[in-house]
C-alpha positions in Angstrom: 43.4 93.9 128.4 42.8 97.5 127.4 46.6 98.0 128.2 47.4 94.7 126.4 46.6 96.2 123.0 48.5 99.3 123.0 51.5 97.8 124.8 51.5 95.3 121.9 51.3 97.6 119.0 54.1 99.7 120.7 56.0 96.6 120.8 55.7 95.9 117.1 56.3 99.6 116.3 59.7 100.0 117.7 61.5 97.3 115.6 60.0 99.1 112.8 61.3 102.7 114.0 64.7 101.1 114.3 64.5 99.8 111.0 63.7 102.9 109.3 66.4 104.8 111.0 68.8 102.2 110.0 67.6 102.4 106.3 67.8 106.2 106.5 71.4 105.9 107.5 72.3 103.4 104.9 70.7 106.0 102.4 72.6 108.6 103.7 75.7 106.7 103.5 75.1 105.7 99.6 74.4 109.3 98.8 77.7 110.3 100.5 79.5 107.5 98.5 78.0 108.6 95.4 78.8 112.3 95.8 82.4 111.3 96.5 82.6 109.0 93.5 80.9 111.9 91.1 83.5 114.3 92.6 86.4 112.1 92.0 85.1 111.3 88.5 84.7 115.0 87.9 88.3 115.5 89.0 89.7 112.8 86.3 87.6 113.9 83.7 88.9 117.5 84.3 92.4 116.3 84.3 91.8 114.5 81.1 90.3 117.7 79.3 93.4 119.7 80.5 95.6 117.2 78.9 93.7 117.2 75.8 93.6 121.0 75.8 97.2 121.1 76.3 97.8 118.6 73.3 95.6 120.6 71.0 97.3 124.1 71.9 100.6 122.5 71.3 99.7 121.0 67.8 97.8 124.3 67.0 101.2 126.4 68.1 103.4 123.8 65.8 101.2 124.2 62.9 101.1 128.0 63.3 104.9 128.0 63.1 105.2 125.7 60.3 103.0 127.8 58.6 104.9 131.2 59.5 108.1 129.5 58.3 106.5 128.5 54.9 105.2 132.1 54.2 108.5 133.5 55.2 110.2 131.5 53.0 107.9 132.3 50.1 106.2 128.8 49.9 102.4 128.9 49.3 101.0 126.6 51.4 98.1 125.8 49.2 100.2 124.1 46.9 100.3 121.4 49.3 96.6 121.1 49.6 94.6 118.6 47.5 91.9 119.5 45.5 88.4 118.9 47.0 86.4 116.3 45.8 83.6 117.2 43.5 80.2 117.6 45.0 77.2 116.3 42.9 
């Protein structure tokens, strides 16, 4: 009878240990998948930012070239500006 109780406890503990190991492995896989997704999302965001920065640089360059042309022609770029609204 003395040996029966420890044997029964051991028999109950083994499936719990296996379940715990499986749960840990699943958690590790989930963490790996989450890290992969985060890396892919960061790469995609980086590409979008690069595209936006390139577009902004192109627009600024075009605006600077247009301003340079107007200044070279003697036009005052301020003539094209509208008056700012009055602030009360």
